[in-house]
C-alpha positions as CSV (number, residue, x, y, z in Angstrom):
1,X,0.0,0.0,0.0
2,X,1.3,3.4,-1.0
3,X,1.5,5.8,2.0
4,X,3.3,9.0,1.4
5,X,3.7,12.5,2.8
6,X,2.4,11.9,6.3
7,X,3.1,14.0,9.3
8,X,3.8,10.9,11.3
9,X,7.1,10.6,9.5
10,X,8.1,14.2,10.2
11,X,10.0,14.0,13.5
12,X,12.4,16.6,12.4
13,X,12.0,19.8,10.4
14,X,11.3,18.9,6.8
15,X,12.4,21.1,4.0
16,X,10.5,20.0,1.0
17,X,9.4,21.6,-2.2
18,X,5.7,21.3,-2.5
19,X,3.8,21.1,-5.8
20,X,1.2,23.6,-6.2
21,X,-1.8,23.7,-4.8
22,X,-10.7,25.1,-7.5
23,X,-13.5,25.9,-5.7
24,X,-21.4,28.2,-10.6
25,X,-21.2,31.8,-10.3
26,X,-24.4,33.8,-10.5
27,X,-25.9,34.5,-13.8
28,X,-27.4,37.8,-12.9
29,X,-25.3,40.7,-11.5
30,X,-25.1,40.9,-7.8
31,X,-27.1,43.7,-6.2
32,X,-27.3,44.2,-2.5
33,X,-30.7,44.2,-0.8
34,X,-30.8,45.3,2.8
35,X,-33.1,43.5,5.2
36,X,-33.0,44.5,8.8
37,X,-33.8,41.9,11.5
38,X,-33.8,43.7,14.8
39,X,-32.7,41.9,17.9
40,X,-30.5,39.4,16.3
41,X,-27.0,40.8,16.2
42,X,-25.3,42.5,19.2
43,X,-25.8,46.2,19.0
44,X,-22.8,48.3,18.2
45,X,-22.3,52.1,18.4
46,X,-20.4,54.1,15.8
47,X,-17.6,54.5,18.4
48,X,-17.3,50.7,18.5
49,X,-16.8,50.6,14.8
50,X,-14.1,53.3,14.7
51,X,-12.3,51.5,17.5
52,X,-11.5,48.5,15.4
53,X,-7.8,48.7,14.5
54,X,-6.5,48.5,11.0
55,X,-5.1,45.1,9.9
56,X,-1.3,45.2,10.0
57,X,0.9,44.5,7.0
58,X,3.3,41.6,7.4
59,X,6.9,42.7,8.4
60,X,8.3,39.4,7.2
61,X,7.3,36.8,4.6
62,X,7.9,33.1,4.0
63,X,10.0,32.3,0.9
64,X,7.5,32.5,-1.9
65,X,8.1,30.9,-5.3
66,X,6.0,31.3,-8.4
67,X,3.8,28.3,-8.8
68,X,1.2,29.6,-11.2
69,X,1.6,27.2,-14.1
70,X,2.0,24.1,-12.0
71,X,-1.1,25.0,-9.9
72,X,-3.3,25.7,-12.8
73,X,-2.1,22.4,-14.4
74,X,-2.6,20.4,-11.2
75,X,-6.2,21.6,-10.7
76,X,-7.1,21.7,-14.4
77,X,-8.0,25.4,-14.0
78,X,-8.4,28.1,-16.6
79,X,-5.6,30.7,-16.9
80,X,-7.6,33.3,-15.0
81,X,-7.3,37.1,-15.4
82,X,-4.3,38.6,-17.1
83,X,-1.2,38.7,-14.9
84,X,-2.6,36.4,-12.2
85,X,0.2,35.3,-9.9
86,X,0.0,32.3,-7.6
87,X,2.9,31.8,-5.2
88,X,3.6,28.8,-2.9
89,X,5.6,28.6,0.3
90,X,6.0,26.3,3.3
91,X,5.9,27.5,6.9
92,X,7.5,25.3,9.5
93,X,4.8,24.3,12.0
94,X,5.0,22.1,15.1
95,X,3.3,18.8,15.0
96,X,1.8,19.7,18.4
97,X,2.0,23.2,19.7
98,X,1.6,21.9,23.3
99,X,4.8,19.8,22.9
100,X,3.3,16.4,23.7
101,X,4.9,15.2,20.4
102,X,8.0,16.8,19.1
103,X,8.9,17.6,15.5
104,X,7.7,19.9,12.7
105,X,6.2,19.7,9.3
106,X,5.9,22.0,6.3
107,X,2.6,23.8,6.3
108,X,1.6,24.6,2.7
109,X,0.4,28.1,2.0
110,X,-0.4,29.8,-1.3
111,X,-0.8,33.5,-2.1
112,X,-2.9,34.8,-5.0
113,X,-2.5,38.3,-6.3
114,X,-2.8,40.4,-9.5
115,X,-0.3,42.9,-11.0
116,X,-2.1,45.8,-9.4
117,X,-2.8,44.2,-6.0
118,X,-1.6,46.7,-3.4
119,X,1.6,45.7,-1.5
120,X,0.8,47.9,1.5
121,X,-2.3,46.2,2.7
122,X,-2.8,43.2,4.9
123,X,-3.5,39.8,3.3
124,X,-6.6,37.8,4.0
125,X,-6.1,34.3,5.3
126,X,-8.4,31.7,3.8
127,X,-9.1,28.2,5.2
128,X,-11.8,25.8,3.8
129,X,-10.8,23.2,6.4
130,X,-11.8,19.7,5.3
131,X,-14.3,20.6,2.6
132,X,-11.6,20.9,-0.1
133,X,-8.0,21.9,-0.1
134,X,-7.8,25.7,0.7
135,X,-5.3,26.2,-2.1
136,X,-7.7,24.5,-4.6
137,X,-10.6,26.8,-3.4
138,X,-8.4,29.9,-3.8
139,X,-7.3,28.8,-7.3
140,X,-11.0,28.4,-8.3
141,X,-11.8,31.9,-7.1
142,X,-8.7,33.4,-8.6
143,X,-9.4,31.9,-12.0
144,X,-13.1,32.4,-12.0
145,X,-15.5,35.4,-12.3
146,X,-14.9,36.5,-8.7
147,X,-11.1,37.1,-9.1
148,X,-11.7,40.9,-8.7
149,X,-11.3,40.6,-5.0
150,X,-7.6,40.1,-5.5
151,X,-7.4,43.7,-6.8
152,X,-8.0,44.9,-3.2
153,X,-5.6,42.7,-1.3
154,X,-3.7,39.4,-1.6
155,X,-5.4,36.2,-0.3
156,X,-3.3,33.5,1.3
157,X,-4.8,30.0,1.5
158,X,-3.6,27.5,4.2
159,X,-4.0,23.8,3.4
160,X,-5.2,22.0,6.5
161,X,-2.6,19.5,7.7
162,X,-3.0,16.1,6.0
163,X,-4.8,17.7,3.1
164,X,-3.7,19.2,-0.2
165,X,0.0,20.2,-0.1
166,X,0.2,20.1,3.7
167,X,1.6,16.5,3.6
168,X,-1.5,14.8,2.2
169,X,-2.3,11.6,4.1
170,X,-2.4,8.3,2.2
171,X,-3.4,5.7,4.8
172,X,-6.5,3.8,3.6
173,X,-6.1,0.6,1.6
174,X,-7.3,1.2,-2.0
175,X,-10.1,-1.4,-1.7
176,X,-11.4,0.2,1.5
177,X,-11.2,3.6,0.0
178,X,-13.2,2.5,-3.1
179,X,-15.7,0.8,-0.8
180,X,-16.2,4.0,1.2
181,X,-16.7,6.0,-1.9
182,X,-19.4,3.6,-3.0
183,X,-20.9,3.1,0.5
184,X,-20.2,-0.6,0.1
185,X,-22.7,-0.9,-2.8
186,X,-20.7,-3.4,-4.8
187,X,-19.4,-6.8,-3.6
188,X,-20.7,-6.6,0.0
189,X,-23.8,-7.9,1.8
190,X,-25.8,-6.6,4.7
191,X,-27.5,-3.3,5.4
192,X,-25.8,-0.3,4.0
193,X,-25.0,1.5,7.3
194,X,-23.4,-1.7,8.6
195,X,-21.4,-2.1,5.5
196,X,-20.1,1.5,5.7
197,X,-19.4,1.1,9.5
198,X,-17.3,-2.0,8.8
199,X,-15.3,-0.1,6.0
200,X,-14.9,2.8,8.4
201,X,-13.5,0.5,11.1
202,X,-11.0,-0.9,8.7
203,X,-10.0,2.6,7.5
204,X,-9.8,3.8,11.1
205,X,-7.4,1.0,12.1
206,X,-5.3,1.6,9.1
207,X,-5.0,5.3,9.6
208,X,-4.6,5.4,13.4
209,X,-1.9,2.7,13.2
210,X,-0.1,4.6,10.5
211,X,-0.4,8.1,12.1
212,X,0.4,7.2,15.7
213,X,1.4,8.8,18.0
214,X,-0.2,11.7,16.2
215,X,-3.5,10.2,15.2
216,X,-5.4,12.6,17.5
217,X,-3.6,15.7,16.2
218,X,-5.7,16.4,13.0
219,X,-8.6,18.2,14.6
220,X,-9.7,21.8,14.3
221,X,-7.6,22.9,17.3
222,X,-4.4,21.7,15.7
223,X,-5.4,23.3,12.4
224,X,-5.9,26.6,14.3
225,X,-2.4,26.3,15.8
226,X,-1.1,25.9,12.2
227,X,-2.7,29.3,11.3
228,X,-1.1,30.8,14.3
229,X,2.3,29.7,13.0
230,X,1.6,31.7,9.8
231,X,0.8,34.8,11.9
232,X,4.1,34.4,13.8
233,X,6.0,34.0,10.5
234,X,4.5,37.3,9.3
235,X,5.5,39.1,12.5
236,X,2.1,40.8,12.9
237,X,0.0,40.9,16.1
238,X,-3.4,40.3,14.3
239,X,-4.6,38.7,11.1
240,X,-7.8,38.8,9.0
241,X,-9.2,35.3,8.7
242,X,-11.9,33.9,6.3
243,X,-13.2,30.5,7.3
244,X,-15.5,28.8,4.8
245,X,-17.6,25.7,5.7
246,X,-15.5,23.5,7.9
247,X,-12.9,26.3,7.7
248,X,-15.2,28.4,9.8
249,X,-14.9,25.7,12.5
250,X,-11.1,26.1,12.3
251,X,-11.5,29.9,12.4
252,X,-13.7,29.7,15.5
253,X,-11.1,27.4,17.1
254,X,-8.5,30.0,16.3
255,X,-10.5,32.8,17.8
256,X,-11.0,30.6,20.9
257,X,-7.3,29.9,21.3
258,X,-5.9,33.2,20.1
259,X,-8.5,35.9,20.6
260,X,-6.0,38.7,20.7
261,X,-4.6,37.7,17.3
262,X,-7.9,38.1,15.5
263,X,-8.1,41.4,13.6
264,X,-11.1,40.4,11.4
265,X,-13.1,37.3,11.3
266,X,-15.4,36.2,8.4
267,X,-17.4,33.0,8.9
268,X,-18.7,32.0,5.5
269,X,-21.2,29.1,5.2
270,X,-20.2,27.9,8.7
271,X,-20.8,24.3,9.8
272,X,-22.8,23.8,13.0
273,X,-21.0,25.2,16.0
274,X,-21.6,21.9,17.9
275,X,-20.0,19.9,15.1
276,X,-23.0,17.5,15.5
277,X,-22.6,15.0,12.6
278,X,-26.3,14.5,12.1
279,X,-27.1,18.2,12.0
280,X,-24.2,18.8,9.5
281,X,-25.3,16.0,7.2
282,X,-28.9,17.2,7.1
283,X,-27.7,20.7,6.4
284,X,-25.7,19.4,3.5
285,X,-28.7,17.4,2.2
286,X,-30.9,20.5,2.2
287,X,-28.2,22.6,0.5
288,X,-27.4,20.0,-2.1
289,X,-31.1,19.4,-3.0
290,X,-31.5,23.2,-3.5
291,X,-28.3,23.3,-5.6
292,X,-29.7,20.6,-7.9
293,X,-32.9,22.6,-8.3
294,X,-30.9,25.6,-9.2
295,X,-28.8,23.6,-11.7
296,X,-32.1,22.2,-13.2
297,X,-33.4,25.7,-13.7
298,X,-30.2,26.8,-15.4
299,X,-30.3,23.7,-17.6
300,X,-33.9,24.3,-18.7
301,X,-33.1,28.0,-19.5
302,X,-30.2,26.8,-21.7
303,X,-32.3,24.1,-23.4
304,X,-29.7,21.5,-22.2
305,X,-29.4,17.9,-23.3
306,X,-31.3,16.6,-20.2
307,X,-34.7,17.5,-21.7
308,X,-37.7,19.4,-20.4
309,X,-37.3,18.2,-16.8
310,X,-33.6,18.1,-15.8
311,X,-34.4,17.4,-12.2
312,X,-36.3,14.3,-13.1
313,X,-33.5,13.2,-15.4
314,X,-31.0,13.5,-12.6
315,X,-33.2,11.6,-10.2
316,X,-33.6,8.9,-12.9
317,X,-29.8,8.6,-13.2
318,X,-29.5,8.3,-9.5
319,X,-32.0,5.5,-9.5
320,X,-30.0,3.8,-12.3
321,X,-26.8,4.1,-10.2
322,X,-28.6,2.7,-7.2
323,X,-29.7,-0.4,-9.1
324,X,-26.2,-0.9,-10.5
325,X,-27.1,0.1,-14.1
326,X,-24.3,2.7,-14.2
327,X,-21.6,0.4,-12.7
328,X,-18.9,1.0,-11.8
329,X,-20.5,4.3,-10.9
330,X,-22.3,3.8,-7.6
331,X,-25.2,5.9,-6.3
332,X,-22.9,7.7,-3.8
333,X,-20.1,8.3,-6.3
334,X,-22.7,9.8,-8.7
335,X,-23.7,12.2,-5.9
336,X,-20.1,13.0,-5.1
337,X,-19.6,14.0,-8.8
338,X,-22.7,16.1,-8.7
339,X,-21.8,17.8,-5.5
340,X,-18.4,18.8,-6.9
341,X,-19.6,20.3,-10.1
342,X,-22.5,22.2,-8.3
343,X,-20.1,23.6,-5.7
344,X,-17.3,24.8,-7.9
345,X,-17.2,28.4,-9.2
346,X,-16.4,28.7,-12.9
347,X,-16.1,31.7,-15.2
348,X,-17.8,29.8,-18.0
349,X,-21.0,28.9,-16.1
350,X,-23.2,28.4,-19.1
351,X,-20.7,26.3,-20.9
352,X,-20.2,24.3,-17.7
353,X,-23.9,23.6,-17.3
354,X,-24.1,22.3,-20.8
355,X,-21.0,20.2,-20.4
356,X,-22.2,18.6,-17.2
357,X,-25.7,18.0,-18.8
358,X,-24.0,16.3,-21.7
359,X,-22.0,14.0,-19.4
360,X,-25.2,13.0,-17.5
361,X,-27.2,12.6,-20.8
362,X,-24.4,10.3,-22.1
363,X,-24.6,8.2,-19.0
364,X,-28.3,7.9,-19.3
365,X,-27.9,6.7,-22.9
366,X,-25.3,4.1,-21.9
367,X,-21.9,5.9,-22.2
368,X,-20.6,6.1,-18.6
369,X,-17.0,6.9,-19.4
370,X,-17.3,10.7,-19.1
371,X,-19.2,10.3,-15.8
372,X,-16.4,8.0,-14.5
373,X,-13.9,10.8,-15.2
374,X,-16.1,13.3,-13.5
375,X,-16.3,11.0,-10.4
376,X,-12.5,10.6,-10.3
377,X,-12.0,14.3,-10.3
378,X,-14.7,14.9,-7.7
379,X,-13.3,12.3,-5.3
380,X,-9.8,13.9,-5.6
381,X,-11.4,17.2,-4.5
382,X,-13.8,15.9,-1.8
383,X,-12.9,12.4,-0.6
384,X,-9.2,12.1,0.2
385,X,-7.7,10.2,3.1
386,X,-6.7,13.4,4.8
387,X,-10.3,14.7,4.6
388,X,-11.5,11.4,6.1
389,X,-9.1,11.7,9.1
390,X,-9.9,15.4,9.7
391,X,-13.7,15.1,9.3
392,X,-13.8,12.1,11.7
393,X,-11.6,14.1,14.1
394,X,-13.9,17.1,14.1
395,X,-17.3,15.5,14.1
396,X,-19.3,14.8,17.2
397,X,-22.0,12.2,18.1
398,X,-21.6,9.9,15.1
399,X,-24.8,7.8,14.8
400,X,-24.9,4.0,15.2
401,X,-25.7,1.9,12.1
402,X,-29.2,1.4,13.5
403,X,-29.9,5.1,13.9
404,X,-28.2,5.9,10.6
405,X,-30.6,3.4,8.9
406,X,-33.6,5.2,10.5
407,X,-32.3,8.5,9.3
408,X,-31.8,7.1,5.8
409,X,-35.4,6.0,5.6
410,X,-36.6,9.3,6.9
411,X,-34.4,11.5,4.8
412,X,-35.0,9.6,1.6
413,X,-38.5,11.2,1.6
414,X,-37.3,14.6,2.7
415,X,-34.2,14.8,0.5
416,X,-34.8,12.3,-2.3
417,X,-31.4,12.5,-4.0
418,X,-29.0,13.0,-1.1
419,X,-30.8,12.0,2.1
420,X,-30.3,8.3,2.3
421,X,-26.7,8.3,1.2
422,X,-25.6,11.1,3.5
423,X,-27.3,9.4,6.4
424,X,-25.6,6.1,5.6
425,X,-22.2,7.7,5.2
426,X,-22.3,9.0,8.8
427,X,-21.3,5.5,10.0
428,X,-17.9,5.8,8.3
429,X,-16.5,7.7,11.3
430,X,-18.3,5.8,14.1
431,X,-15.1,4.0,15.1
432,X,-12.8,7.0,15.0
433,X,-11.4,7.9,18.5
434,X,-13.5,10.6,20.1
435,X,-11.9,14.0,20.4
436,X,-13.3,17.0,22.4
437,X,-15.6,19.2,20.3
438,X,-13.8,22.1,18.5
439,X,-13.4,25.0,20.9
440,X,-15.6,28.1,20.6
441,X,-14.6,31.7,21.5
442,X,-16.0,33.1,24.8
443,X,-15.1,36.7,23.9
444,X,-13.7,38.7,21.1
445,X,-12.8,42.4,20.8
446,X,-13.6,42.7,17.0
447,X,-17.0,42.3,15.3
448,X,-17.6,39.2,13.2
449,X,-19.2,39.0,9.7
450,X,-21.2,35.8,9.1
451,X,-22.2,35.0,5.5
452,X,-24.1,32.1,3.9
453,X,-25.5,30.8,0.6
454,X,-29.0,29.6,-0.1
455,X,-28.0,26.4,-1.9
456,X,-24.6,25.2,-0.8
457,X,-24.1,21.6,-1.8
458,X,-21.1,20.9,0.4
459,X,-22.1,22.6,3.7
460,X,-25.7,23.9,3.5
461,X,-26.6,26.9,5.6
462,X,-28.1,25.4,8.8
463,X,-25.0,26.2,10.8
464,X,-25.5,29.9,10.8
465,X,-28.0,30.0,13.6
466,X,-25.8,27.9,16.0
467,X,-22.7,30.0,15.2
468,X,-24.4,33.3,15.7
469,X,-25.9,32.0,18.9
470,X,-22.4,31.3,20.2
471,X,-21.3,34.8,19.2
472,X,-24.2,36.3,21.0
473,X,-23.6,34.3,24.1
474,X,-20.1,35.7,24.2
475,X,-21.2,39.3,23.7
476,X,-19.4,39.4,20.4
477,X,-20.8,41.8,17.8
478,X,-21.8,40.2,14.5
479,X,-24.0,40.7,11.4
480,X,-25.2,38.2,8.9
481,X,-25.2,38.5,5.1
482,X,-27.0,36.0,2.8
483,X,-26.3,35.2,-0.8
484,X,-29.3,33.8,-2.6
485,X,-27.3,31.8,-5.2
486,X,-26.1,28.2,-5.5
487,X,-22.6,27.0,-4.9
488,X,-20.0,26.4,-2.2
489,X,-19.2,29.6,-0.3
490,X,-20.9,33.0,-0.7
491,X,-17.6,34.8,-0.7
492,X,-16.1,32.6,-3.5
493,X,-19.2,33.1,-5.7
494,X,-20.7,36.6,-5.1
495,X,-19.2,40.0,-6.0
496,X,-21.9,41.6,-3.8
497,X,-20.7,39.6,-0.8
498,X,-17.1,40.3,-1.6
499,X,-17.7,44.0,-1.6
500,X,-19.3,43.8,1.9
501,X,-16.4,41.7,3.1
502,X,-13.8,44.1,1.8
503,X,-15.5,47.1,3.5
504,X,-15.4,45.1,6.7
505,X,-11.7,44.1,6.2
506,X,-10.8,47.7,5.5
507,X,-12.4,49.6,8.3
508,X,-14.2,47.0,10.5
509,X,-17.6,48.2,9.5
510,X,-20.3,45.5,9.4
511,X,-23.1,45.6,6.9
512,X,-26.7,45.9,8.2
513,X,-27.7,42.7,9.8
514,X,-29.7,40.5,7.5
515,X,-28.4,42.0,4.3
516,X,-29.2,40.0,1.1
517,X,-27.2,39.6,-2.1
518,X,-29.3,38.0,-4.8
519,X,-28.0,35.3,-7.2
């Protein structure tokens, strides 16, 4: 079994060159619509706003190298705007900041900028946590229709340890990895939740054996410590931090551990603050179903190859995959591919909609090869071993196979495409060693901006209420901003949201609570 690039092997400082490190946009222009919801956010006076200090510019930098070409090639990304520069570096980070295990590893970071990006402004740190590699998400934004944000300030993505270029973990036997991707649909007997639980146990044993003594050091708290190492490398007292999806969990953990180091905090499409596995899976199911509906509307408007009812065509394909008619594409791998394409921002949205529709239509008509290729690319984005380890480390209250089976039956009616498979997949982490829940900030001296999207196929938007509840309980000022479009991350998709975020980053001013940005 091939197992490469694992932090477990890094008992001394590693100096390694990393290969580079792609998170549809809205069809209509973004126009802000303000909606005030009194009594939700903590009240702030104008004096509070002016008291927010300006973000400091780094006094030192890691050793950046131009990695534009290799990154675009690695992620099969378009060239992006004229003069786009992607730069990669490694920051030496401790395996455990508390010192229980010695050694360091190279934390992968990537900076995106344009030729006219100011050099005298603070960068924005981006983490997408376990959802996708942060460097991939930044590449997607930088080469897509929302690259204009880079004209205001550079953005620096930090790959979570074990994911992307931060020593990607390779610890699951290939047969078990394939079985998890298919939820045990092929070549196994028994109820689906039991099959997945068994595969999860095997993956857990394989990964914990390989990673020890660091198998419990891949949670959100350690990811927060890694971001702190970047702040130290820059020589600044505070940073601006954008956490998307699970990255918002990491950002909250950072704010809890290093409250004085937070200069700005944007929580975009945050996962549930409790990290409750069932709540997060149901949130994703809602968001994914809404994203499919949005895709179907776009498809119909473009007279795509899926016919008059694209939603029905997609449901029919899912049924074919469930019965094995699309083998080797399973029902779950079909959904993984769908999730990936629905979540990724692309400059050529209309062409992308037609392209995906053509792939699905070909599979319906008997040619599954294009769909197989789509599945492979999606699993590389969303289902790596490092993502398995980190997701299992963060999640709380994983259900038993019996409860997961009950959820699958219930959710199959509520969320006909995604419900059953997302419920079944929850048992994959049931055997992972329990970790404390990701920490939450008790206080913060800067306001927080919380954004979300209406149809996020990777995270959903059900976490917003729990996160704002935590902020309110700590007396932390916040305001919410909603994007009415479909895709992973409001910030990565919406120019309207980006404009509000930039105003907040520049002067600490929050938008009116409950503001809306239409698709």
